[in-house]
N, C-alpha and C positions, 0 to 999 in steps of 0.2 A: 787191548781188551775188545773182545768181540761181543757186541750186544745183539742178541737176537731180536728180530722184529716181532712186535706183539701180534698175536693172531686175532684177526677180526672175524666176528660172526656175521656173515652176510645173509643170514636167513631173514625172510620177510617177517616183519613184526606182526604179531596177531592184532586183530582189530580190537580197539578199546571197548567197543560196544559188544564185542563178542566174548569177552573174558567173563567167566563165571565169577560172581561175587564170593562164592564159597571157597574158591581156590586162591584168593588173594590173601596176603599176609594180614594178620590182625593187629600187629604192633611193630615198632621199629626194631625191636630186639628179638623178635621171634619170627617164625615163618608165617605168623598170622597177621602181619602188617596189612592194614586196610587202606586202599587208595580210592576212597569214594569220590574225592574231588577231581579225580582224573578219569573216572569211568565215563561220566556223561559230558565231559568237556572236550571239545575238539582240540587237536594240537595247535600250538601257536602258528600263525601264518608266517610262512617264510618271507613274505613280501616286506619291503621297507615302508615305514610310515610316510604319509604324504606330507610335503612341506607346507601346503596351504590347505585349509579345511574346505571340503567340498560343500558348495551351497545346497540347501534343501530344495528338492524339486517341488515346485508349486503346482497344485492340481486344482483346476476350476470345478471339478465335480466333488461335491461333499461326500463324506463317508456315509455309507448306508446306516451305520449305527447312530451317527449324529442326527440324521433325518428322523429316525424312529424316536430318538430321545426328545427332540423338539415337538414332534407330533404328540407324544405322550404327555408332555407338559401342557400343551394346548387343550387336549381332551380332558385332563384332570381339572384345569381351570374352568372349563365349560361346565363340567359336572358340579364343581363346587358352587359356581354362581347359580346354577339351576336349583340346587338344594337350598341355598340361602334364600333365593327368591320364594320358593315354596313355603319355607318356614316363616318368612316375613309376611307373606300373604295370609297364612293361617292366623298369625298373631294379630294382624291389622284388620282382618275381616273383609278384605276386598276379594270377592269371589268372582272369578271369570268362568264363563260357561262355554261349552262347545255348541256347534251349530250344524244344522242341515239346511241346505239352500232350498228356498221355496218362495216364489214371488219376489217382491222388492226387498224383503228382509230375509234373514236367515233364521230358521226356527230352532229354538233351543230344544235339545232332547230331554225328555223327562228324567232320564237316568242321570243327567248332569246337574239337575237342580238340587240344592241343599235340602236336607230333610228337616230343617229348622228355619224359623223366620229370620231373614237377613237381607240387607241390600245386596244387589249383584250388579256388576258392570258387564255390559254386553256390547257387541260390535256387529254392525250390519255388513253386508257383503261388499260395500264400497269402502270399508275401513273406518266408518264413522262410529264413534263410541257413544253409548247412551248408558243410563242406569235406571233401575227400578227396584222395587222391594218385593221379594218373593216370600209369600207365606203359604205353606202347604195347605191345600183346600181342606184337608182332614184335620188340621191343627185346631186344638180347642180354643175357644174364645170366651172371655178376653185373655190376652196374654198376661203373664206376670208383670209386676212393676219393673223387675230387673230386665226382662226381655224388652219391654217398651223403651226403657232408658238406654239399653245397649243398642237397639236398632237406631235410635236417634243419634247416638254418638257415631255409629258406623255410617250413617247417611252422610255426615259431614266428610268423613274420610273417603268414601266412595265417590262423592261428588267432586272432591278435590283431585282424586285420581283420574277421573274421566276428563276433567279440565286439562290436566297435564298431558293426557293422551291426545287431546285435541290441540295441544300447543297454546292453550289459553291460560292467562294469569288469573289470580283470585279476583273476585269482584271488588270494586272500589269500596272504601269504607261507607260511602253514601249508599251504595247498592246493598251492602250488608245490613244497614240499619233500615232499609226500606222494607216495611212489614209485608208488603204485597209483592216483593221481588219473586219472580218465577225462574227457576233454573231451566234454561233452554235444553239441557241434556237429560232431564228427567222424563220418563215415560210412565204414565199412570197404569195401574194394573189392567183396567178394562181396555185401554188403548193398546197395551202390550199384548193382551190376548187377541184383540182384533187383528193386529199386525203379525201375529204368529211368534211373538217373542216369548210368550208364556202359554202353557196349555190353556185352551179357552173353554167356553161353556159347553162345547161338544164332548169334552172329556167325561168319561163315565165316572171318574172319581169326583168330579164337580157336582154331579147330580146327587151322589151319595152324601157329599159333604154338606150340602145345603140343609140337610136334616140331622146332621150329627156334629155340628160345630159347637154346640152348647151356647152358653150365654143366656141372659134373661133381659131383653129389652122391655122396659116398662111400657105397658099398653100395646105391645105387639100383637097380643091375642084379641084386642078390641078392634072390631071392624073386619072387613073382608080384605086382608092384605094381599091375598093371593091374586085377586082380580085387579088390584091397583098396580100401576107401573112402578118400576124401581126408581127411586129418587135420583135425579141428575147429580145432585151433590148433597152432602149431609155432614153433620157433626155428631159424633157419638161420645157422650161424656160417661166415663167409667167411674162410678162411685166407689171410692176406696181411699183410705187414709192411713198411712203407716204410723202417723202420730196419734191416732185414735180420736182426736178432737173432731167434733162434727162441724164447728163453725168455719174453719178455713176451707173445708171441702164444699160447704154450701155456698160460701161467698164466691168461690171459683165456679161453681155450678151456675149461679146467677149471671156472672160475667160471661161465661161461655154461651149461655142462651142468648143474651143480648148481642154477642158477637155473631152468632149463627144467624140471627134475624137480620143483622146489618149486611151480612154476606149472602143472604138469601139461600141459606142452607136449611134443609130439614133437620130437626133436632130430635135425638133419641137419648134415653138414659138407660144405662146398664147397671143393675144393682146386684149382679151375681155374687160379688165378694164384699158387699158393703157390710161393715161391722155392725150396723144398727138394724140388720134384717132387711125385709123388703121395703122399698121406697113407699109403697102404699100403706105401710103400717103406721107411718107418720103423716104423710101428705096424700092428697088426692092425686090421681094419675095426671101426668102432664098433658098439654094439648097434643092431639094425635095428628101428624101430618097426613096429607092426602096422597101420600105415596108410601111404598114399602121400603124397608131398609135393604141395602145391597147385601150380597154374599159376604160372609164374615172375613174372608181372605182379602177383600178389597178395602177393608177398613185399616188405614195406615196411620201410625203415629207421627210420621214425617214423610216428606217435607210438609211445611205448613200449608202449601197450596195444593195438597193432595185432594182428589175429588171427594173422597170420603175420609174425613179426618177424625182420629181418635184423640180425645183430650182427657188427661187424667193428672193426678198429682205427680206421677213419674215424668210427664212431659210438660209440666207447668212452664218451665223456662222456654220451651219452644213456642208456646202460645202466648205467655204473659211476661216475656222477658224484656230485654232492652228495646227490641224492635217494636213491641207493643207500646211501651212508654213513649218512644219516639213518635209513633203514629197518633196516639190519642191524648198525650199530655200537652196542655197549652203552656209551654215554657215561658211565654212572654208575660203571663199573669202570675202574680205573687200571692193572690188570695185563694179562697176556696174554689174559685172558678177555674183554677189551674187543673183540677181533677174532674171538672164537670163532664167531659165526654165519657170518662170511665164510669162515673157515677150513673150516667144515663143508661149505660149497658147493664149495670147491676140492677138498676131500678126496673128495667124491662124484664129481667129474669125474676125479680121478686114478684112483680104483678102477675106473671104467667105461672109461676111454680109454687109460690108460698100460699098454698091452700091446705090448711090442716084437715085431717080427716073429720068427718061429720061430727063425731063425738066430741073431740077437742075443740073444734071450731065453735060449737054451740056454747061450751063452757066459757071460752075466751070472750065471746060477745056478751054473755051475761055478766062476766066479771068486770069488763070495761064499763058497762052500764051501771053496775053497782058502785064503782069507784067515782064515776062522774056525778052520780046522785049524792054521794057523800061530800063532794067538793062544792055542791051547789048551796049558795047562801039562802036563797029564797026570794020571794017577791019583794020589790022595793029596794033591793040591794043594788049597788053599782057594779060590783065585781064578785065573781065566784072565787072560791079558793083555788090555789095552784097545786096541781098534782106533780110532784117532783119525783121522777123515776131515777133510781140509782142502780147501776150494774157493777158488782164487785167480782172481779175474776181473780182467783188465787190458784192453788194447785201448781201445775207445771208451767204456768205462764207468768212471766215477770215483767214489770214495767220497762219502758224504754229509758226513762229518766235515770241517769247514771247512779245517783245516790241511793236509789231504791231498786237497782237492777238485780241485786242479790237477795232481795226480800220482797215486800209488797208495799203498795201505796198506803200510808197510814189512814185509818178510818177518820181521823180528825180532819184530814184534807177534804173528804167528802162532806162532813158536817159544816165546815166553814163555807164551802161552795153553796150548800143548800141554804144557809142563812143569807148569803149574799143574793141569791136568786129571789128569795122572799122579800128581802128589803127593796131590791130594785123593782119588784112587781107591785108592791103595795104601800110603800112608805109615802108616796106622793100620788096615789091613784084616785083619791077623792076629788070631786069637782073643785073643791077649794084648795087643792094641793096638799091636803092632809093625809094622814095614815089611815088606811082601811083596815081597822082592827078585826072586823068581822070576816073579811076575806082571809086574813092571816090565820084566824082561828079555824077556818074550814080548810086550810091548806095542810097537806100531809105528804109523807114520803112513801113511795112504793119501792120495795127492795127486791132485787133478784141477785142471787149469788150461788156459786158452785160450792161454797164452804158453809155448811150448816151452822157453824159457830158464829158466823157474822150476824145471823138473825138474833142471836142471844146477846150480842155485844151491847154495852151500855150506850154507845153512840147512836144505836138504832132502836132504842127501847120503845119509841113511839111509832116505828115504821110498820107497815103492813106488807105482807108477802104479795108478790106479783100474782101468784096463783097458788092455790092450796090443793089442787087435784092430785098432783104427784110431787112428793117432797123427798129430798135426799136427807136422810136422818143421820145424826151422829150416834156414837156408841152410848153416850150418856143418856140421850133421849130414848134410845131403844131399850136400855136397861131399866129406865124409869117405867116404861110401859110394861115390861116383863114382870116388874115387881108389883104391879097392880093386881090385886086378887081377882079382879073381874076381867083381866086380860088373859084370854086363852091362847096358848101358843104351843107349837111342837118343840121337841127337844132340838137345840142347836148346839153344834160342837163348838162354834166360835162366833162371837158377835162381831159384826162387820159394820163400820161406819165410814163417813166421808169427811172426817176431820181434816182440815187443811185445804180442802178443795178437790177438784178433779185431777187425778193423776193417771197417765196412760197405763202404768203398770197395774194399778188397781182395776182399771177398766178391762184389760185383757184377761185378768184372772177372775172376773165375775163368774159365779156358778161353778168354779172349780173346787175340788176337795182341798182342804188345808194340808192334807198329807203329802200332796205333791207341791213341793216348794219351788219347782223350776218355773222361772218367770217366762211368760209368753209375751213376746214383744210385737208380733205381727199377727194378723188374722190368718195368714197362710200357714203358720206353724202348727196350728191345731184347729180342727174343725169344731166350731162351737156347738154345744148341745142346744136343744130346744129351750131349756130353761135359761141358758146364757143369752140366747138371742132375745128372749122375752125381756130379760132384765135390761139389756142394752137398748132395746126399743123404748122401754119406759124412760130411760135417761134422756134419749133423744126427744121424746114427746115433752118431757118436763122442760128441757132447754128451749124448745121452740115456743111453748106456751109462755114462758117467761119473757122472751123477746117480743112476742106478739102483744102482750099486755103493755109492756113498756113503750114499744114503738107506736102502737095505735091508741093507747089510753092516756099516757102521760103528756103533760104540757111541756115539760123540760126533762131532758135525760142527761145525767152526769155519769161519765164512765172514763175508762182509760183506752186510748186508741190502740194500744198494744194488743188488746183483746179483739179477736175476730167478731165476737158477739157485740161489742161496742160499735164496730163499723157497720155491722148488719142492722143494728137499731137505727143508725143514721140513715140507712137506705129505706127502712120501713117508715120512718117519719116523713120522708119526702123532702125534696130540695128546698122548697120555699120555707117550710117550717123548721127544718133542721139547720140549713146553712144560711139562708138569707136573713131569717129572724134570729139566728144564733141560739136556738133552743137545744141544739146538740152540743154539749159542752165536754171537751176533753181536758182532763186535769193531769195527763201524763206528758209533761213537757209542751213545748210550742210546736206541736205537730198538727198537720191538717189531716182531713179524712183521706184514707187510701183504701184501695180495693184489695187486690191480691198481694199479700206480703210474702215475698219469696225470701227464704233464709239464705 
C-alpha cells in the first residue's frame, strides 16, 4: 500500500500581534473560537531550560524609585513633627518670636508679638535664650483674674522651656523655696525695651497707650504725677474678690503693703473692679508715693521679682504661697511668735491703710468712748468693768473644727468663754484677793455678727451692738417696721433679709430685680448699677466699723480664727495686747493666728 506523504503548508505564520481579534473564532465548536491568551503572549522559547539557576546581578546603585520613596517618607516625617510642635506650642503657651538683627540683641518685629498678654521666649543672635512677658501697650488694665492666673501658669512653663534650651536643669528644691530667687533668664519689660527685645518708649503706640490703658489707681490724681519720676520698683494691688467677702481681700491688702515696704517698693491700689465700689467710699486714700506709677504694660503678675509686680487674689499663691511661708515663718518656734514676722507685715498695712472715711471714723471714736464710759466703775474703785468683744461669723464661712465644719460654732461656746474671761479677770482682783463684784457688774459684751438673728438670740440678750450706724436687718425685723403705722415706706415687691449671715450669692444679687433668677457669681458677669454699688458699699462700711469697735474698744475679743474678720481684729488689737497678754481668744480649735489663708 502506498501512502502519500502529507502536504505541509510552508507559508510564514502571521504575527500573533497582527491578528485582528474580530477574525478569531469565538468558541471551540464554532468559527468564533477566541484565543485571547495567545494574542498577547509570545511563543514559547525554543531554548532548553538552564540546569543551574542564574544568580541575580547585584547593583550598587539604588533604583530611582526607591530613592524617591525614602525621600518622601523623610519629608512626611518632618512635616508631621513640625505640625505636632506647632500644636504643642499653641496648647502649652510657649511663644517664640522672630527677630531682626540690631546691636547686641536681635529685635523682635512688632508683627510677631502676640496680640494678648503672655510670656514669650526669645533668643539673642548668639543663641542665648531668654524670656519675658509681653502685654500689648493698648491692652486694658487691669487684666481679668483668669488672664492673671493664666500668665502665672505659663510663666513657669516658659521658664522651664528656656532652661531646657540652655541645657540647664530645674532649680534645686532649696532654690525653689527661696522667696527671693531670681530667674537669670528673665528679662523685665523695661530692660527688654532698652535692649530692643520689645518695642520701646519711642513707639507711637506706647504714647497712645499711656492715656488709654484704663484702670483706676487710688490717689493717682492727687499731686502732680506728671512731674514726678517713674518709680524704680512698685507693687500694685488689684482689689477684687471672686468670693465676695471683703475680709480675705483686705487682709491680703495689709500683708501686701507690709511686704512692699520691706522690699522698698512704691505701693498703689487699683479699685477698678472692686465689688464694694471705690476704695475711698470706705477708707481714706492710701499714702501717696513720691513717684508716679509705670506704664500699665510694665505691671506684671509674675515672676515675683518683676520690677513692677501686680498682686491680686488670682496671684495669691505666687506672692503668699509656700515660698512666703518658708521666708517669714519662724518654724523653730511653736507658740504665737511663729507667725510674728507675718503679723508685723499685716500690722504695717493696717496702720497705713485702715483709716475710715471721716464720717465713719468720727462715729467709731464716739462709740468707743461711749463703751469705755459704760465700763467705768467710778472713783474709789479698784477695777473697771471688762468689755468683752464677740465676733460671730456665719453665712458661707464654717469653722475649722471638724465637728462643726458643716454647721456653726454653738453660741453656748461663746457664752462659756465670756464667763471664763470675767471670772479670771475679777474673781480675785480685789487687794485682799476677793471678788470685785462692782467690776463684774459694769462688765458687758459687745457683739458683732453678719447674722442679724444672733443679736436676737437668748445667749446674747444682754449684749450691745458694736455699732448701730449701719445694721443688716432680718426679714422679721423689716416686716415689723413696715407694720408700724408711723413707718412710711414705698411699695416693695419682695422683702429681703440677711438671715443666716453673709452669703456670696445674696451679695452678688443685691439691687437686682427678683424677676431675674439667674445667679450672678462674679462681679465681671454683670456691671453693677449705682444702687447696687451703694448697697455693697454700705455693707463694707458696716463690716469695717464692727471690726474697728471690737479691735480698738474691747478689752478681750472672742472669735473663730477661720473667719478673716477674727484675724483682722487680732491685728487691730496689736501684738502685745492680743498675743502676749492673750486677749485675742480663738475658740475654733487649737489654731494660732494666721494671715492669708489660701484654700
